[in-house]
Structures are given as structure tokens and as C-alpha cells.
MARDODREN-599407 format. One record per residue (C-alpha): x, y, z; residue in three letters. Coordinates in steps of 0.2 Angstrom, whole numbers. Layout:
BEGIN
       x       y       z    aa
       X       Y       Z   ALA
...
! end
This chain:
BEGIN
       x       y       z    aa
     214     -97     -90   MET
     209     -82     -80   SER
     219     -66     -80   SER
     227     -58     -65   GLY
     237     -71     -55   THR
     238     -84     -69   GLY
     231     -98     -58   GLY
     240    -114     -57   ALA
     232    -128     -68   LYS
     238    -144     -74   SER
     254    -143     -84   SER
     251    -134    -101   THR
     270    -132    -106   GLU
     285    -143    -104   THR
     303    -137    -102   SER
     316    -144    -114   GLY
     303    -147    -128   SER
     311    -136    -141   GLY
     328    -137    -150   ASP
     340    -141    -135   ILE
     356    -136    -144   GLN
     349    -120    -150   ARG
     342    -116    -132   THR
     359    -120    -124   MET
     367    -108    -136   GLU
     355     -94    -132   LEU
     356     -97    -113   LEU
     375     -97    -113   TRP
     378     -83    -126   GLY
     386     -94    -139   THR
     373     -92    -152   ALA
     378     -82    -168   ALA
     371     -64    -168   ARG
     359     -59    -182   PRO
     370     -53    -196   SER
     357     -49    -209   ARG
     344     -36    -210   GLY
     343     -19    -202   PRO
     351     -15    -185   ARG
     342     -25    -172   PRO
     330     -15    -162   ALA
     327     -28    -148   LEU
     338     -38    -137   THR
     335     -56    -132   LEU
     334     -51    -114   ASP
     320     -38    -117   ARG
     310     -52    -126   ILE
     312     -64    -112   VAL
     308     -50     -99   THR
     292     -46    -109   ALA
     287     -64    -109   ALA
     289     -66     -91   ILE
     278     -50     -88   GLU
     264     -58     -98   VAL
     265     -74     -89   ALA
     265     -66     -72   ASP
     250     -57     -76   ALA
     240     -69     -87   GLU
     248     -86     -86   GLY
     259     -95     -97   ILE
     246     -99    -110   ALA
     244     -81    -114   ALA
     263     -80    -120   VAL
     264     -81    -139   SER
     276     -74    -152   MET
     261     -64    -159   ARG
     257     -57    -142   ARG
     275     -52    -138   LEU
     277     -44    -155   ALA
     262     -33    -151   GLN
     268     -28    -134   ASP
     285     -24    -140   LEU
     279     -14    -155   GLY
     287     -25    -168   THR
     283     -38    -181   GLY
     281     -56    -176   THR
     294     -62    -188   MET
     306     -50    -181   SER
     306     -60    -165   LEU
     312     -76    -174   TYR
     328     -68    -177   ARG
     331     -69    -158   TYR
     323     -85    -153   VAL
     316    -100    -163   PRO
     299    -101    -155   GLY
     289    -102    -139   LYS
     297    -119    -133   ALA
     314    -111    -133   GLU
     308     -95    -126   LEU
     300    -104    -111   LEU
     317    -112    -106   ASP
     324     -94    -107   LEU
     310     -88     -96   MET
     313    -102     -83   LEU
     331     -99     -82   ASP
     330     -80     -80   LYS
     318     -81     -65   VAL
     329     -94     -57   GLN
     344     -82     -57   MET
     348     -79     -38   PRO
     357     -63     -40   TYR
     356     -47     -50   GLU
     367     -44     -65   PRO
     384     -37     -58   GLY
     381     -44     -41   GLU
     395     -55     -34   HIS
     388     -72     -30   PRO
     399     -73     -14   ASP
     389     -59      -7   ALA
     374     -71      -6   LEU
     381     -84       5   ASP
     370     -88      19   ALA
     375     -85      37   ASP
     371     -97      51   GLY
     370    -116      51   ASP
     363    -128      38   TRP
     345    -128      47   ARG
     344    -109      44   ASP
     350    -111      26   ALA
     337    -124      22   VAL
     323    -114      30   ALA
     329     -99      20   THR
     330    -109       4   MET
     312    -115       7   ALA
     305     -97      10   ARG
     314     -90      -5   GLU
     307    -104     -16   THR
     289    -101     -10   LEU
     292     -82     -14   ALA
     298     -87     -31   LEU
     282     -97     -34   TYR
     271     -83     -28   GLN
     280     -70     -39   ARG
     278     -82     -54   HIS
     263     -93     -52   PRO
     265     -99     -70   TRP
     280    -109     -64   LEU
     267    -122     -57   LEU
     260    -124     -75   GLN
     276    -130     -82   VAL
     282    -148     -82   ASN
     300    -146     -77   GLN
     304    -164     -75   ALA
     318    -162     -88   ARG
     325    -144     -86   PRO
     337    -136     -98   VAL
     351    -130     -87   LEU
     357    -112     -90   GLY
     367    -100     -80   PRO
     352     -95     -69   GLY
     347    -113     -65   ALA
     365    -118     -61   LEU
     368    -102     -51   ALA
     353    -106     -41   GLY
     359    -124     -38   MET
     376    -118     -34   GLU
     370    -106     -21   LYS
     359    -119     -13   MET
     372    -133     -13   MET
     384    -121      -5   ALA
     372    -117       9   ARG
     368    -135      13   ILE
     385    -143      11   ARG
     389    -142      29   PRO
     376    -155      33   MET
     389    -168      29   GLY
     378    -179      18   LEU
     383    -188       2   THR
     381    -178     -14   ASP
     366    -188     -20   PRO
     358    -185      -2   GLU
     361    -166      -4   LEU
     352    -166     -20   LEU
     338    -176     -13   SER
     336    -162       1   VAL
     334    -149     -13   LEU
     321    -161     -22   VAL
     312    -164      -6   MET
     311    -145      -1   ILE
     305    -140     -18   ASP
     292    -154     -18   GLY
     285    -148      -1   TYR
     286    -129      -6   VAL
     278    -132     -23   SER
     263    -141     -15   GLY
     260    -127      -2   VAL
     262    -114     -16   ALA
     250    -123     -27   ARG
     237    -123     -13   THR
     239    -105     -10   ARG
     237    -100     -28   ILE
     222    -111     -30   PHE
     214    -102     -16   GLU
     217     -85     -23   GLN
     211     -91     -40   GLU
     195     -99     -32   ALA
     191     -82     -24   GLU
     193     -73     -40   LYS
     183     -85     -50   THR
     168     -87     -38   THR
     168     -69     -31   GLY
     167     -77     -13   LEU
     180     -73       0   THR
     187     -88      10   ASP
     176     -82      25   ALA
     160     -81      15   ALA
     164     -98       7   PHE
     165    -107      24   TRP
     150     -97      31   ALA
     139    -104      17   ALA
     143    -122      23   GLN
     141    -118      42   ALA
     123    -124      44   PRO
     126    -140      35   GLY
     142    -144      44   LEU
     135    -139      61   GLU
     121    -152      58   ALA
     133    -165      53   ALA
     144    -162      69   MET
     128    -163      80   ALA
     123    -180      72   SER
     136    -190      82   GLY
     143    -198      66   VAL
     159    -188      67   TYR
     164    -188      85   PRO
     182    -184      82   VAL
     179    -170      71   MET
     165    -163      82   ALA
     178    -163      97   SER
     191    -152      88   LEU
     195    -136      96   SER
     187    -120      89   GLU
     204    -114      83   ASP
     208    -130      73   THR
     204    -122      56   PHE
     209    -104      61   ALA
     217     -94      47   ALA
     231     -88      59   GLY
     240    -105      60   PHE
     255    -106      49   ASP
     254    -123      41   HIS
     269    -119      30   PHE
     281    -115      44   GLU
     275    -130      55   PHE
     278    -142      41   GLY
     295    -134      37   LEU
     301    -136      54   GLN
     296    -154      55   ARG
     306    -158      39   ILE
     320    -149      47   LEU
     318    -159      63   ASP
     319    -175      53   GLY
     335    -170      43   LEU
     342    -165      60   ASP
     341    -183      66   VAL
     350    -189      50   LEU
     363    -176      51   VAL
     367    -180      69   THR
     368    -198      66   ALA
     380    -195      52   ARG
     391    -185      63   GLY
     392    -199      75   LYS
     398    -212      62   GLU
! end
């Protein structure tokens, strides 16, 4: 694992792999507070925040109870008074970064204006920004998420935005799944590109320039006529593939929504 962006590799951690009941208690604030020992010098939120900062900078593999204790200036055993271990801590981290509003902010203030198409597009862009802020999310298998207040608030916000589509509830959920699948793929590619440049020391332009002589010869060979006929701007960096794909997804959903409205 390289430092810096914490590049996305195959999943190294799995959500929901700890003590589920204990994790739910910590997420929802129903866990008993430490009653023995000296007055607590830390808070659970401070520990979770420190863990997220490490993961953002160095990747999820860099997060350990020993590392956090060092960063927080305390003993490793002190952390176990707040959280059982890294598995439960991971679920707390996931939930915190998914919270769609700041503490004390009223959720109603975040309702999206405009129609469902604007709402889905906004949701996709916000999700891409989330992955870019926290690349380590792509290193976590979240097939079985533990649902805390952050995760549920995020789903509540998104469901409220897209409910005007008029689809069935399972279909609305499928819209969320589809958008996240598309966005996570784009995010993974972008993060891989950043990691490749950092690992190799080659910029994207230098990487392709190194291949130019071989590719030019291949195009001139006549073996690849379609590729050779492509316009010079086909692979230009300025084309926004994310937005192009997003708009085509929205076009497809528009067909379904229109058809349902005519039933």
C-alpha cells in the first residue's frame, strides 16, 4: 500500500465482520459508557475521526489500534474502552463518512430542488466526490453494510430525492444500486490512474508518448483499420466520460419513468 491517496486495490476489509450487536450499540448511542478507571480523555467520535484521517492519507490497511493510539497520544489498551477492535471501528468509519449533513444541520434543508433527473445527477456527482475524498472506501467490501445513522440518513436523503420518479420501491432501490455501481467504477479508474502516476513517476502524457512509435506503426500496418480511422480527438483528455455515461443512464431512466406515467 502506497502512501498519499491510498490507492484502491482489491478489498482488504469487509464491513459487518465484527460484533454486529456491539457495533449497532456504538452507532446508535445505546452502548454503556465506560464506568471504571479514570475519567475518559478521549471520545468515540475523536477515535473514528482519527481513523478516517489515517485511511484518507495512507489507505485502510494503515489503520490499526496501535497506530491510532500513537496518533492520539494514548495507550493502545485505552482505545478498547471505546471500541472492541478494528472490525467494529471500520463500520463506524463507514457510517461517519456517509452522513449527508453536518451535526446540528436540519436534514430538510438538504432537499434537492428540481426534478428527479436533476436529483439523480446530483446524487451521482456527490457519490463520486465521496469516493474521491475517501479512496479507501473502494478497498472495503460493503456487500453487507451495518446500517447506522449516517447510512440511513444518506439513503433517506437519496430516496426522498428520487421518489417523484413514480417507480416501485424495489425499483427505486435499484436506481441507487445502479448509480453507485456506475460511479464506483469511474472512481476506481480515476484513483488507479492517480496511483499509477505516483508509483511509476510517469505522467499520463509521458506514458502515452512512450507508446506512440509502436502504436503509430501498428496503425500504419492496415491490421486495425477502424482504430486507425478514429479522429485525433478520440482519446483527448478533455472529454468527460463520466458525464456522458451519466446522461445516458438518465436517458434510459427517463424512458421508464415516462412509460410508467402513461400506464
